[in-house]
C-alpha positions in Angstrom: -30.4 -51.7 257.1 -27.3 -49.4 255.9 -26.5 -49.1 251.8 -24.1 -50.8 250.7 -20.7 -48.8 250.5 -17.8 -50.1 247.9 -14.8 -48.3 247.8 -13.8 -47.6 243.7 -10.6 -47.2 243.2 -11.8 -45.5 240.1 -13.1 -42.1 242.2 -10.9 -43.3 245.0 -13.8 -42.4 247.5 -16.2 -45.2 249.2 -19.7 -45.1 247.1 -23.1 -46.2 248.0 -23.0 -49.4 245.2 -26.2 -48.5 243.0 -26.1 -51.9 240.2 -27.3 -51.2 236.6 -29.5 -53.3 236.6 -32.0 -53.3 239.2 -31.5 -56.7 240.8 -28.4 -58.0 239.0 -24.7 -57.9 239.7 -22.2 -58.5 236.7 -18.5 -59.3 238.1 -15.2 -60.0 235.9 -12.1 -60.8 238.4 -8.9 -60.8 236.6 -7.9 -65.0 236.8 -5.1 -66.4 236.8 -2.2 -66.7 234.3 -1.5 -70.7 234.3 1.9 -71.2 234.5 2.5 -71.9 237.8 0.8 -73.2 241.5 -1.2 -70.8 242.9 0.1 -69.1 245.9 -0.6 -67.1 249.1 -1.0 -64.0 246.8 -4.2 -65.9 244.4 -5.6 -67.1 247.9 -5.8 -63.9 249.5 -7.2 -62.0 245.9 -9.6 -65.2 245.0 -10.8 -65.3 248.4 -12.0 -61.4 248.7 -13.5 -62.0 245.5 -15.5 -64.9 246.4 -16.5 -63.5 249.7 -17.7 -60.0 247.2 -19.9 -62.1 245.4 -20.9 -64.4 247.9 -22.4 -61.5 250.0 -23.9 -59.8 247.1 -26.2 -63.4 246.4 -26.7 -63.5 250.5 -27.9 -59.5 250.1 -31.0 -60.9 247.4 -28.6 -59.9 244.0 -28.9 -62.3 241.4 -25.3 -62.2 240.5 -23.0 -63.8 237.4 -19.4 -64.3 238.5 -16.9 -64.0 235.3 -13.2 -65.5 236.1 -10.6 -65.6 232.9 -8.2 -67.9 232.1 -5.2 -66.3 231.1 -3.2 -69.0 229.0 -1.6 -66.7 226.0 -0.3 -63.1 225.7 0.9 -62.7 228.9 4.9 -61.7 228.6 7.6 -62.0 230.9 7.8 -58.1 231.8 4.0 -58.1 231.3 4.1 -55.6 229.2 5.1 -55.9 225.2 8.9 -57.8 225.5 9.2 -60.5 226.8 8.7 -64.6 226.5 5.1 -66.0 226.5 4.9 -66.5 230.0 2.9 -70.6 229.6 5.9 -71.1 226.2 8.5 -70.5 228.5 7.2 -72.3 231.8 6.8 -75.0 228.5 9.9 -75.1 227.7 11.6 -75.6 231.1 8.8 -78.8 231.8 9.8 -80.4 228.3 5.8 -80.2 228.0 3.5 -78.1 225.0 2.2 -74.7 226.4 -1.9 -76.0 226.0 0.0 -79.1 228.3 1.5 -76.4 230.6 -2.4 -74.7 230.7 -3.9 -77.7 231.9 -1.8 -78.4 234.8 -2.1 -75.2 236.2 -5.4 -74.5 235.8 -6.5 -78.4 237.0 -4.2 -77.0 240.4 -5.5 -73.7 240.8 -9.2 -75.1 240.8 -8.0 -78.1 243.3 -6.5 -75.2 245.3 -9.4 -72.8 245.4 -11.7 -75.8 246.3 -10.4 -76.6 248.8 -10.4 -72.7 249.8 -14.5 -73.2 250.0 -14.1 -70.3 247.2 -16.7 -70.8 244.7 -16.2 -71.1 241.3 -17.5 -69.2 239.0 -20.5 -69.0 236.9 -18.3 -68.6 233.9 -14.4 -68.9 232.9 -14.0 -68.2 229.5 -9.8 -69.2 228.4 -7.8 -66.1 226.2 -7.5 -68.5 223.9 -10.8 -69.6 222.8 -12.0 -66.3 222.2 -9.9 -65.0 219.7 -12.5 -64.3 217.0 -13.6 -61.8 219.4 -10.5 -60.5 220.2 -9.2 -59.7 216.5 -13.5 -57.8 216.5 -11.7 -55.3 219.1 -8.8 -54.9 217.7 -10.8 -54.4 214.4 -12.6 -51.6 215.8 -10.5 -50.0 217.2 -8.3 -49.5 214.4 -11.6 -48.0 212.0 -11.9 -45.2 214.6 -8.7 -44.9 214.4 -7.1 -45.6 218.2 -4.9 -48.3 216.7 -2.8 -48.2 214.0 -0.9 -51.6 212.2 3.1 -51.8 211.9 4.5 -55.6 210.6 1.9 -57.4 211.7 1.6 -56.1 215.1 -0.8 -53.3 216.4 -0.7 -51.4 219.0 -3.3 -48.8 221.1 -2.3 -45.3 220.2 -2.2 -43.6 223.7 -2.5 -40.2 222.4 -5.8 -40.9 220.9 -7.4 -41.4 224.5 -7.5 -37.7 226.5 -8.9 -39.9 229.5 -6.1 -42.7 229.6 -5.0 -42.9 232.5 -7.5 -41.6 234.9 -7.9 -45.1 236.8 -4.5 -45.3 238.0 -3.5 -41.2 238.0 -0.8 -41.6 236.2 -0.7 -38.9 233.7 0.5 -39.4 230.0 4.0 -38.7 230.1 4.6 -40.2 233.7 2.3 -43.2 232.2 5.6 -45.6 232.3 6.7 -44.3 235.6 7.9 -47.6 237.7 7.1 -50.4 234.5 9.1 -52.3 232.5 8.2 -51.5 229.1 10.6 -51.8 226.0 9.8 -48.8 223.5 9.6 -51.1 220.5 11.5 -49.7 217.4 7.7 -49.7 215.5 5.4 -48.1 217.7 4.6 -44.1 217.5 5.5 -43.5 221.4 6.3 -45.8 223.4 3.3 -45.6 225.9 1.9 -47.3 223.4 0.7 -51.0 224.2 0.3 -54.2 222.1 -3.3 -55.2 221.1 -1.7 -58.0 218.8 1.9 -59.4 218.6 3.4 -60.4 214.5 4.2 -64.4 215.7 7.8 -66.0 214.0 8.3 -69.7 212.9 9.3 -70.7 216.7 6.2 -69.3 218.5 3.9 -72.1 218.9 0.8 -70.5 220.3 -0.5 -68.6 217.1 -3.6 -67.8 214.9 -4.3 -66.3 212.0 -5.9 -62.7 211.6 -5.7 -59.5 209.4 -2.5 -58.7 210.1 -0.8 -61.6 209.2 -0.1 -65.4 212.3 0.7 -63.7 215.7 -1.4 -63.6 218.7 -3.5 -61.5 221.0 -2.1 -58.7 223.8 -2.8 -59.8 227.6 -5.0 -56.3 227.9 -7.5 -56.9 224.9 -8.7 -60.8 226.3 -9.6 -59.0 229.2 -11.9 -56.1 227.4 -12.9 -58.8 225.2 -14.3 -62.1 227.0 -15.1 -59.0 230.3 -18.0 -57.6 227.1 -18.6 -60.7 225.2 -20.1 -62.2 229.1 -21.5 -58.8 231.1 -21.8 -56.2 227.9 -20.0 -53.0 226.9 -20.5 -51.7 230.5 -21.2 -53.8 233.9 -20.9 -53.7 237.5 -17.9 -54.3 239.5 -13.8 -55.3 238.1 -11.8 -56.4 240.5 -8.5 -58.1 240.6 -4.7 -57.4 242.6 -3.8 -53.4 243.0 -0.5 -54.9 240.5 -2.9 -54.9 238.1 -4.2 -51.4 238.1 -1.5 -50.1 236.3 -0.9 -51.1 233.0 -3.6 -53.9 232.9 -6.9 -52.4 234.1 -5.8 -49.2 232.7 -4.9 -50.7 229.2 -8.8 -52.6 229.4 -10.3 -49.5 230.3 -8.6 -47.2 227.0 -9.8 -50.5 224.8 -13.7 -50.8 226.6 -14.5 -47.3 226.0 -12.7 -46.0 222.6 -14.2 -49.4 220.8 -17.3 -49.0 222.0 -18.5 -44.9 223.8 -19.5 -45.6 226.6 -18.9 -46.3 230.5 -16.5 -49.5 230.9 -16.6 -50.5 234.4 -19.0 -48.4 237.2 -16.5 -49.9 240.3 -13.2 -50.6 240.0 -12.2 -52.5 243.6 -8.6 -53.8 244.3 -7.0 -56.4 246.5 -3.8 -55.0 248.1 -0.9 -57.6 248.3 0.4 -59.9 250.6 3.8 -59.9 252.3 6.8 -61.1 254.2 8.7 -59.0 256.0 7.4 -56.4 254.1 8.3 -57.6 251.2 5.6 -58.8 248.1 5.3 -62.8 247.7 5.3 -63.6 244.8 6.4 -66.4 242.1 8.5 -63.5 240.4 10.3 -62.3 243.3 11.5 -66.2 244.7 9.3 -66.1 247.8 6.4 -67.7 247.0 5.0 -70.3 249.5 2.3 -72.2 247.0 -1.1 -73.4 248.6 0.4 -76.6 247.7 3.1 -76.5 250.8 1.1 -74.9 252.9 -1.5 -78.0 252.6 1.1 -80.5 253.8 4.4 -78.6 255.1 7.0 -79.1 252.7 8.3 -75.8 252.6 12.1 -74.5 254.3 9.8 -71.3 255.6 7.3 -73.7 257.4 7.9 -75.8 260.6 4.2 -77.4 259.7 1.7 -78.3 257.9 -1.7 -75.4 257.4 -5.7 -76.7 257.2 -7.0 -74.5 254.1 -9.9 -73.1 256.1 -7.3 -71.9 258.6 -5.4 -70.2 256.0 -9.1 -68.7 254.6 -9.8 -67.9 258.0 -6.4 -65.6 257.8 -6.5 -63.7 255.1 -10.4 -62.6 256.4 -8.9 -61.6 259.0 -7.7 -57.7 257.2 -9.4 -56.1 254.8 -9.3 -56.9 251.4 -7.5 -53.6 250.7 -5.1 -53.6 253.5 -1.9 -55.4 253.2 -1.9 -58.9 254.6 1.6 -59.9 256.3 2.7 -63.2 256.8 4.0 -65.5 260.2 3.4 -68.7 261.4 2.8 -66.8 264.2 -0.5 -65.3 262.2 -1.3 -68.9 261.0 -1.7 -70.0 264.7 -3.4 -67.4 266.1 -5.9 -67.1 263.3 -5.9 -71.6 263.4 -6.9 -71.0 267.3 -9.5 -68.1 267.1 -11.2 -70.5 264.1 -11.2 -73.3 266.4 -13.1 -70.9 268.9 -15.2 -70.6 266.2 -16.2 -73.6 265.1 -17.0 -74.8 268.8 -19.4 -72.2 269.4 -21.3 -72.9 266.2 -20.9 -76.3 265.8 -22.8 -76.3 269.5 -25.2 -74.1 268.0 -26.3 -75.1 265.1 -26.4 -79.0 267.0 -29.0 -77.1 269.7 -32.7 -77.8 269.3 -35.3 -75.1 270.6 -35.7 -74.1 274.2 -38.1 -72.3 276.5 -35.8 -69.5 276.7 -36.3 -66.0 275.4 -36.2 -65.6 271.4 -33.3 -64.4 270.1 -32.9 -60.7 268.0 -31.9 -62.9 264.6 -33.1 -59.4 262.6 -30.3 -57.4 265.2 -28.1 -60.3 264.8 -28.2 -59.6 261.0 -27.3 -55.9 260.9 -24.6 -56.1 263.0 -23.1 -58.5 260.6 -24.6 -56.9 257.5 -24.0 -53.1 258.5 -19.7 -54.3 258.9 -20.3 -55.9 255.6 -21.7 -52.5 253.9 -18.9 -50.9 254.8 -16.8 -52.1 252.2 -16.9 -55.8 253.1 -15.0 -55.6 256.1 -14.5 -58.8 256.8 -12.6 -58.7 260.2 -15.1 -56.7 261.4 -17.7 -59.2 260.3 -16.0 -62.2 262.4 -15.2 -60.0 265.4 -19.7 -59.6 265.3 -19.8 -63.5 265.4 -18.0 -64.1 268.5 -19.6 -60.7 270.1 -23.3 -62.7 269.6 -22.4 -66.4 269.9 -20.4 -66.4 273.1 -22.9 -65.7 275.5 -25.1 -67.5 273.6 -22.8 -70.5 274.4 -22.7 -69.9 277.3 -26.5 -69.5 277.3 -26.9 -73.0 275.6 -24.4 -75.0 278.0 -26.5 -73.5 280.9 -29.7 -75.1 279.6 -31.5 -72.2 279.1 -31.8 -72.3 275.5 -34.0 -69.7 273.6 -37.6 -70.8 271.6 -36.0 -70.2 268.4 -32.5 -71.0 268.3 -33.0 -73.1 265.2 -33.5 -70.4 263.1 -31.1 -68.2 265.0 -28.2 -71.6 263.8 -30.4 -71.6 260.0 -29.0 -67.9 259.0 -25.5 -68.6 261.5 -25.1 -71.1 259.0 -26.2 -69.3 255.6 -23.0 -66.7 257.0 -20.8 -69.0 258.3 -20.8 -70.9 255.4 -22.5 -69.6 252.8 -20.5 -66.1 252.9 -17.4 -65.9 254.9 -17.2 -69.8 253.9 -15.4 -70.6 257.2 -17.8 -73.4 259.0 -19.5 -76.3 256.8 -20.8 -79.6 258.1 -17.9 -81.2 257.1 -15.6 -78.8 259.3 -15.6 -81.5 262.1 -16.4 -85.0 260.4 -13.8 -87.4 262.5 -10.7 -87.5 260.5 -9.2 -84.0 260.3 -6.3 -82.4 258.7 -3.7 -83.4 261.5 -5.2 -87.1 260.8 -4.5 -87.5 256.9 -1.3 -85.9 257.1 -0.1 -88.6 259.4 -1.5 -91.0 257.0 0.2 -89.8 254.5 2.9 -89.9 255.7 3.0 -93.0 255.9 2.2 -94.5 252.8 4.3 -92.3 251.2 7.1 -93.3 253.4 5.9 -97.3 252.3 5.8 -96.2 248.5 9.4 -94.4 248.4 10.2 -98.2 249.7 8.6 -99.4 246.8 10.9 -97.3 244.8 14.2 -98.1 247.0 13.4 -101.2 246.6 12.6 -100.8 242.7 9.3 -102.1 243.1 7.4 -100.5 240.4 4.7 -102.4 240.3 3.5 -101.1 243.8 4.5 -97.9 243.2 2.8 -97.5 241.3 -0.6 -99.2 242.2 -0.2 -96.7 245.3 0.1 -93.6 243.1 -2.4 -94.8 241.3 -5.6 -95.9 243.5 -4.3 -92.1 245.5 -5.5 -90.3 241.9 -9.1 -92.7 242.5 -9.0 -91.4 245.3 -8.6 -87.5 244.7 -5.4 -87.6 246.3 -2.1 -86.7 243.9 1.5 -87.3 244.8 3.8 -85.1 244.1 7.9 -86.1 243.8 10.5 -83.9 244.0 14.7 -84.1 243.7 14.4 -85.6 247.4 11.1 -86.0 248.6 7.3 -86.7 247.4 4.2 -83.9 248.6 0.7 -84.8 248.2 -2.8 -82.6 247.5 -6.1 -83.1 247.4 -7.0 -82.2 243.9 
């Protein structure tokens, strides 16, 4: 079987994957900044790394998967200026920042659960690891890589001759295309914040050797990944937009702190676009996953089941741009339905008398594509290639003598790796049926609210919540999503 080849952003080439410790893989993925609902771009990133982790386990590795939750320190300009994103959202929603963090962390995981994205082994929060971040900053100051000015601490980029090696940016080009406001107390505008002084109005702040403040966005991931995976680990993943400055700064902090390689393989997923433009909350064209599930968005004509969205994302390589359209979703829905029907026939079959299937050849064909930098699109093509003639064979009552063994491996691949077929995929209650029922329930609740029958309206909401369904009231209509 061919060896696993991974495209390493650091070397800009495919490399044979060799973990630091035989049989074990440490994986860190940059998690969400929890100030809004997850959208299709988030779905692409976390589905991609879900597949990567699951395939590594399928290949026999023990994997420790760590994904952080950023709940403090990520400023609105993605650098060292602006307002904390959670604090800004808290002001808009008239909530405490930690209420915002809880609300959107819960929403994020509910959306990922629906997409069949497995939860990480460890999910550390930035706000829960302030001591570790302070320790790293103190070490950087001690080693001459950072300096303090008026309660702010900055990393001195000029002290790191390797700064820029991930993105390929040279020191004097480091700010190109990135919005960074040069602080007056920085030695150089390229320097980035490790700790920021907090004024009296700032709600999220902690005591430190440099006064009351809060950590910079970049140091959070360095401190948490080092704590749970060690000073050097195998894979660091995230969106392409995080390559610079976030991941570049992580490397600088970690390697200058410990004097050793930080990450061996850097993996970056590409973006989701709409008519060629990146989809994102900051651009105002993002469609939340909850809106996909309910169809409640001006760019959507209907609701879309989570497994269709997942299948749609897997049909393009994680390093390729995925352009969204409902036409593409319809094609994915059709393809997924066909594949699921084939799988259902095969996993339901009992051993027959026909010639045994070459299971090893099937697994090898699937692995060949996945070993080429996790090429899910071609791996899915392998499933169609093998399953189409097998379904015909079974329908003709020429059932292979080892069909049950084949079905077990097929289930392991389609469910355990790709996550596109589970035993619940063919339950009697379909997504469309659920949508119709919920349309009726929402209408009945709306009528109760119009009549000011608040006990009935509240009872409907509360009983649905107990069943794992949340009603979200908008300005003109209400929608639902699964918890």
